N, C-alpha and C positions, 0 to 999 in steps of 0.2 A: 423525331427524337434528336436532340442536339448532341454533338460529339466534340470533345476538347482533349487537350493533352497536358500532363504534368509530369515532372520528374518523379515526384513522390506523392502518393495519396495515402492519407491516414484515415482509416475507418474508426471513428470514435474520437470525439473532440473533448473528452473529459480531461482531468488533470494529467493523466499519462500521455494522452495525445498531444496536449498543449506543450508539455515538456519535450516530447519527441520532435515536434515541429521546430522548436527553438534550437534544439541540440543539433539537428541534422541539416541546418541551412548551408553549412560549408560544402556539403555533397549534393545539394538539391537546389537548383536556381529558382524553381517554382514548386510550391507545396500546396496541396489542397487538403483541408481538414473537413471531414464530414461528421457532423454531430446531430443525432436524432432529436435531442432535447432542445429546449429553448434556453440558452445561456443568459438571456437578458432578465430572467426572473430572479430577483435577489432572494438569497436564503435568509432565514431569521437569525438574528444575532442574540446577544445576551445569554440568558440561562437556557435558551432553546437552541443555541448554536450547535451545529455539528462540527467536529474537530478531527484532526489527523495528526498522528505522531510521525515526526521526521527523525530518522536515524542520522548519525554523524556522516555517513556516506552520502545521504540525500542532501544534507547541508552543503557538502563539498560540491555536489552537482549543481545546486542552486547558485553557489558562488561562481561556478564556471559559466552559468547562463546569465549572470549579471543581475539576478533578482534578489539575492540574499540580503543586501543592505536594507532594502525595504521590508522584506519578510521578518528580519530579525527584530525590528521595532515592534512587531505585532505578535511575536511568538514568545512562549514561556519556556525557559530552559529547564532541562532535566539534569540536575547535578548529582543526585543520589537516587538509586533505585533500591528500594527495600523489598526483599523477597521473603515471604513467610508461608507457612502452611497452617490453616485454621485448626486450633486445638492442639498444636504440636510446638515443641520448644525450639526447633531449628530455625535460624534466621540467617540470611546472607545480605550483604550490602555492596552495591557497586557504586564507586565514587569517581566522579570526573577528575578530582584532584590527584587521584592515584596514577593517572595517566597524563598529567599535566595538560588537561583540556579544560576549556571553559564550561563545556557541557557534554554529556553523553548523547544528547539529542534535544529536540524541541517539540512543543505541541502548539499547533496553530489552528484557528478556525478555518474550516474548509472554504468558506465564502471569501475570506481574506486572501488565502492562497490562490484561489481561482481568479479573483479580481486582479491580483498582481500579474499572474501569467497571461490573462486576457489582455491587459494593458500592454504588456511587452509584445504579444503576438500582433496586436493591432498596429503597432509601430513598425512592423516588418512588411516591407512592400512585396516581398516574395512569398508571403503566406496568405492564403485565402481561407477564411473560416466560414463555413456555411452552417448556420443553425437550422434546426428542423429539416435537415437533409436526411432522408431515410434510405439506408442501404438496401439495394435490391438484388444485385447479382455480381458474380465475378467470372470472367472468362480468363482462364490462366494457361491455356495451351497456345503456344506461340506468343502473340502479342497480348499483353496484360490489359484488360479492360474492366473498369468498375462501373456498374449500373446503379443509379440512385435517383430518387425523386425529390423535387424541391419546388415549393410553391405551385403544386399541382401540375408540374411538368416532369417528363422523364429525360434523363441525361445519361450519356455514356462518356466516361473519362478514361482515355488511354494513359498509361503510366509505365514508368521504367521500374518502379518498386512500390510495393504496398505494405503498410504496417497495419496489422489487425489489432485494434486496441478497444474493441467494443464490449468488453466485459465477459463475465463467466458464462453467460448464456449466449455467447457470440453467434450471431446469425451469419457473419462473414466466414467464421471458422466452419460452420455447417455447410455453407455454400461451396467451400473448398473440398468438402468431403473428409475433413480431418476428424477422426474419432476422438472421443474423450471419455474418461471414466469419472464417476462421481462417487465420493465416499461420504455417507451421512454419519455425522458424529453422534447423533441422537441427543443433541444439545441445542439450546437457543440462547442467543445473546440479547440482553436488554441494554440499550444505549440511552444514557441520559446525562445531564449535567447536574452537579451537586454543589451546594454552598455549605462550607464548613464553618464552624464557630472559630476554630484556631488553625487555619491552613499553614502549612510549612512550605515556604517558598523553595522551589527547586527540587522538592521530593516527589517521586513517583512510587507507586506501590503495586506490587504483583502479589496477590494473596490467593493461594491455592486452597480449594475446598473439595469435598468429595464429589460435588456435582460439576465442578469446573472452576476456572480461574475468575478472580475479580480484580480488575485493573482500575487504578485511580491515577489519572494523569493531570498534572497541573495546567491550569489556564490562568488568565489574568484575574486580579482581585482575589476573592474568596472561592472562585469556581474551580472545580475539578471535573474532568471528563471521566465518566464511569462506563466501563464495559463489564457487565455482570453476566456470567455464563451460568445457566440453570438447566435443569431437565425441562423439556417442553411443557409438560402439564403445569409445573410450578411457575414457569415463566408466564404462561397464559394467566394464571391466577394473579401474579404480581402486576401484570399489565392492567388488570381490571380493578386492582385495589385502589382505595383512596390514598391521598398523599401521606397521611399519618401512618397508615398501615405499611405502605411501601417503605417509608423512612425507617420505621421500627425494624423491619426485616433486613434492610440494608445495613443499618447500624449494628445489628446483632452479628452479621457476617463480617463486617469490616473492623469493628471495634471502635475505640475512642482515641486513636492516635492523634486526631486533629479536633478533638472535642465533639460536640454534637453536630449532627447534620441539621442545618436550619431549614433548607427547602431544596426541592429538586425541580428540574425543568421537564419539558415534554419527553415522554418515553417512546422509544422505538424498539421493535423486536424483530429478529429474523432468525431463521433456522440456520444452523452451522453445518455447512457441507464443503468439502474440498473437491474441486474439479481439476483435472490434469489432462492436457491435450496429449495425444499419442505421439505427435510430432510437432515441431515448432516452426516448420517452414514448408512451403510447397511452391515450386517454380520461383517466381519473383515476389512471393508473399511471405511475410514473416510475422509470427505471433508475439505480442508483448503483453505484459501485465496479466490481468485476470483472464484474458482470452487464452493465455498459455497455462496459467496456474492460479487458482483462487484458493487461498489458504485459511486455516483456522487463525483467529486473531490472537491466540495466546502469546505468540512471540512478536507481535506487532510488525510483521515483515512484509505484508501484502504490497502496499504502495511502494515501500522502499525497495523491495525486490524488483518491482516493475521499473523503477528508475535505473536500476543496475542493468536491466535488459537494454534500455536505451543507451546507457553508457557503453555497454559492450558493442552494440551495433555501431556507435560512433567511432569507437576504437578500430573496429574491423574495417570500416570504410576508409579510415585514415585520410579523409579529405578528398578521396577520389570522386569525381562527378558520377552520379549513378547512371547518367545517360551514356557513359563510355563503357559500362560494364557489359561484356558479352556473356553468352550463356555459360561459358567455362568459368568466368570470374564470379558470376552469380552463384553457380554451383559450389565453388570454393567458399564464398562468403557464407552461404547458408549452412554448409557443413561445419564451418568453424563456429558459427553462432550456436548451432545445435549442441556441439560438443561442450562449449563453454557454459551455456546456460543450463543445460541438463545437469551438469556436474554440481553447480551451486544449488539449483532447485532441489535436487535430491537431498542434499545436506540440510537445507532449510526445512524441507518437508519432514525429514527424519527428526529434526529438532522439535518442530511443532507437534508432530504426532506422538513423539516420545514423551513430551511434557503432558499432553492430554492423557495418555495412557497411565503415566506414573502418578499423576496427581488427581485423577478422576475416579478413584476407587477407595474403598475402606478396608482392604485386606490388612490384617494386623502386622504381618511381616513387612509389607510395603510401607505402612505407616511409620514404623521405626526406621526403615531404610531411608525414606525421603527426609525425615526429620534430621537424622544424622548426616545425610548428604548435604543439606543446606548449611548445617553448622560446620561441616568439614570444608565446604567450598569457601566459607568466610575466612578460613585459616590458611588457604592455599593460594598465594598470590598468582602463581603461574596459571593455575586452572581458572581462577577468577578472571584473569586478563584474557584468556581465550574466550570465556563466556561473554565478556564485555566486547571484545573485538567482533565476535559473531553477531551480537545484537546491534552493533554499530555498522555492520555491513562491510567491515574492513579486513576480514580474514580470508577473502576469496580471491586475492590478487588485485592489483591496482591497475588503473588506466588513467588517461589524461583527465577525464571529468572527475574521477575520485581524488585527483590531486588539486581540484578546484580551478581548472583552467580549460579553455577550449583549445 
């Protein structure tokens, strides 16, 4: 069994892991990224492309990492967010112009984002990315040691710091013995792309229904990324339906704001659950992204919250080489990280769960309250600004990366 050493080992080489590696180079002279999947397999584009929404805070982080100029050419801006409740009169609109911004956020195909980050990582001599490297174990008492397998060989990697970024079902988190709780929302999300007859450039839609929210996010051309929350049984039926039947149901739920739906792409479906780790660190290991919290997609905060995890860690390290941090410094670092991230995560979780509870039922009094609430929100600039800042990830305190610089 081979043994090597790195300043920083990141378990999980997806989008969050790639961003973390790029951000933390100032504090780690050599970084090892372990990714179980093969990143060389290209994702499908066009109408079948998967996409991701980037908040304003994430754009700032990508500016700091030096990848935003390339990403901006491939991303669709969100300049207006139209919020409504199906069958109710209340409507609210958030506009970038109101805050003197070019956009509230952007939407980009996941494959384009991944390709840009991979290209940047591959140009960094101090970052080693191993595809199809399977995490095996963590020894976290005394010296930190990560076990993994790669190309049918077993390896042990000594490290000064480890980031756990391997998703909601994190095997590394389990290996550390960190407990987590899971909340089942009793909903499923259908993900697909939609082509509209009359798309409105820069408009995003959040439409609440009794079964859950329906989000339409702009992509290039006539395409919109659709995230449609339904009850599990109905979601299963919609997944089996032919395209004409599916389009008719989606059109009835969304309406005709952008004309007729011409066609849809491949559909994906997954159950909606929230996972929350009981603690965010242990010894020299720290949890980021879905390994720490996996959220309901209603507020579009999952990936964006993960990037703010990375931004916080960057700020707390403040350029200090991780190989100089003794146990006392590590303890202080982890305590500060826990305090900072738990505070924001609690607020984001309350926001998401509150929206799910408020808009996923048909109690008569609640119906009138939420309709009036949306209308009132549209008339209260200060309250609307707070909602906008929260959605953009800019209401929880700033740091260097959120100012767009390393």
